[in-house]
C-alpha positions, 0 to 999 in steps of 0.5 A, a space after each residue: 200164682 203164689 203158694 199163698 194164693 192157692 188155697 183161695 183159688 181152690 176154695 173159689 173153684 169148688 165153692 159152687 158145690 156148696 151153692 149147688 147143694 143148697 139150690 138142689 134142696 131148694 128146688 126139691 122142696 119147691 117141687 114137693 110144694 107144687 106136686 105133693 104126691 111122691 115122685 122120682 125127680 124130687 124124692 130120689 134124684 134131687 133129694 139124694 143129689 143134694 147130699 152127694 153134692 154136699 159130700 163133694 163139697 166136704 172133700 174139696 173143702 179149703 186146705 186149712 182143714 185136716 184132710 182126715 176131717 174132709 175124708 171122714 165127713 165126705 165119706 159119711 155123707 157119700 155112704 149115707 146117700 148111697 143107702 138112701 138112693 137104694 132105699 128110695 129107688 126101690 119105692 119107685 122102681 121094680 127092683 130090689 137089692 138085699 134089704 140089709 145093704 141100705 142098713 149097712 150104709 146107714 150104720 157106716 155113716 156113724 164111724 165115718 162121721 165120728 172120725 170126720 167131726 173129731 178131726 174137724 174139732 182137733 188141732 192135730 194134723 196127723 191121725 194115728 192108729 190109736 185114735 181110730 181104735 179109740 173112736 171104734 171103742 167109744 162108738 161100740 161101747 156107747 152102742 152097747 150101753 144105750 141099746 141095752 137101756 133102750 131096747 125093751 122100751 122100744 120093743 113095746 112101741 115098735 113092731 118086729 123082732 128084737 134084732 130089727 128093733 135093735 137096728 132101728 134104735 141104732 141110728 139115734 144112738 149114733 146121733 147121741 154119740 155125735 151130739 155129745 162129742 160136738 157139745 163137749 167140743 163146744 164147752 172146751 173151745 172158743 165159740 166158732 161158726 164151725 162148731 155152731 154149724 156142726 151142732 146145728 147139723 148133727 142136731 137137725 139130723 138126730 131130730 129127724 131120726 127121732 121123728 122118723 122112729 116116733 112116727 114109725 112106732 105110731 104108724 103115722 110116718 108117710 114116705 117122702 114127707 117134707 120132714 125128711 129134708 131134715 136129714 139132707 139139710 142137717 148133712 149140708 150144714 155139717 159139710 158147710 162147717 168145713 168151710 169155716 175156721 174153728 177154735 180147734 184145740 187138742 180135744 182128743 187129749 182131754 176127752 177121748 181117753 176118759 170116754 174110752 175108759 168108760 166104754 171099756 168099764 161099761 162093756 165089761 159090766 154088761 158082759 158080767 151081767 150077761 153071765 149072772 143073768 143070761 136071759 136079761 140081754 139078747 145075744 146080739 147086744 153083747 156083740 158090740 160089748 165083746 168087740 169093745 173089750 177086744 179092741 180095748 186090749 188091742 189099744 192097750 197093747 199098742 199104748 204099751 208098745 208106744 210107751 216103751 218106744 218113747 222111753 227108748 227114744 228118750 234114753 237114746 237122746 240122753 245116751 252116748 251112742 259109742 260108749 253107752 254112757 250118759 251124754 253131754 245133755 244128761 250131764 248138763 241137766 244133772 249139773 244144773 240140778 246140783 244147787 246146794 248139794 255137796 258135790 265135786 265136778 271132774 272134767 277128764 281129757 285123755 292124754 295122747 288120744 289124738 296120736 292114737 286116733 291118727 296113727 291107728 284109725 278112727 275104728 281103733 280110736 272108737 274101740 279105745 274109747 269104749 274100753 276106757 269108758 268101761 275102766 272109768 265106769 268101774 271107778 265111779 261110786 254108785 249113785 254118781 254120774 259119769 258121762 262122755 261129753 264128746 271126743 276124748 273128753 269125759 265128765 263126772 259128778 261125785 257127790 260128797 266132799 272135796 276129799 272124796 272127789 279127789 280120791 275118785 279122780 286118783 282112781 280114774 287116773 290109776 285105771 289107765 296105768 296098764 295098756 289097752 289092747 287094740 288089735 295087735 297094738 298095746 296102747 297106754 294113755 294118760 288123763 288130765 283131770 280138772 276138779 272144782 267143788 260145787 260152791 253154788 256159783 255159776 261157770 262151774 264147767 268153765 272153771 273145771 275146764 281151766 283146772 283141767 288144762 292147768 293139770 295138762 300143762 303142769 303135768 300134775 294130772 289132777 288140778 283142783 280149781 281154787 277160788 
């Protein structure tokens, strides 16, 4: 089998998981129609089994997916199914697990789903620590603001303490965040079956959550009703989206930084409100705001460190490692930017360096180049450019008229008048310099090189190229 055939073979091998999840939920719905009272087979085993199959389908989705998308969505579905299995089993069997366990599972569904959906909608193939922090900041910030808005109205209709009501509204808040992310992606990308399935799946899942809360508030919710299958069908649609190509673009670069900043600003405002009016918000609502602020500072420190690293990498890419002078790339860039500016180009080639390098060794040659670079740099006027172009060749761009450039060339030659001390050896070198004024014509480097070789052949030391 060729490598190009492998993704198709793998997709075919695991395609039965997609079909299996659909068949299981259809069987569960059929049993419910025939046997209306709740029973373990349809409402525990088939109901949650369909989600576990959808989770496996996500994990083994085709190789064109970013693996973090598959892992995120598969993890979200798996952990939701675990919470649902425990919660449902307690309704049929005489055993009890700590009640908070299912709530933790349902809550963890959202960060996993956010990671998976963002990666499914992005063309980037490498996840970074900053992306994970951004997702956490957005989730916590949105949770803080939506909870602060919705808590008081919800307490008027839902029974229980403020923390219990907060936990109840936490799920639709997570649904809103996921819906907003998918809608933003759809507005920025070409229409695709992937984004449509994601929107349909998240929308159906969110609608079922809202229906559940509304029914619970009006004391009209009945356990194991047909509406509960909205959760399962929504999760199957999310899983199915990974089996289709989408119009992936760099969503993170456009959306995530703005959302992260808004989360930080809103969380800071909530904390300020808590200081000014302590009785306005319960303490537990401020916990996500505190966490948002802390993660934002961590995110900022990482961003500053990455910016410094990028700056250092760019500097290294344009700097000669041996001498610390600008390298050929930076020199050519500056030369291309001359245009109409009055300047003179100098090309310098050391006389006698090869003999020193051959007799004293490369280490001695490197030390000699470092010393000569220091001497040359001292002769270059501030604002002008000296670069090592490679080997024993240097280049300089001297801004000003030709006379000024020739004066600098003489200073460069004079800097080698006294010997350099290399270990126990005294070494004296000369330098041949080709010069050409910037006349806004091409081939400056070639003409300066010709002048430099003429200076070397004639023994004059400095040769100005004449048109």
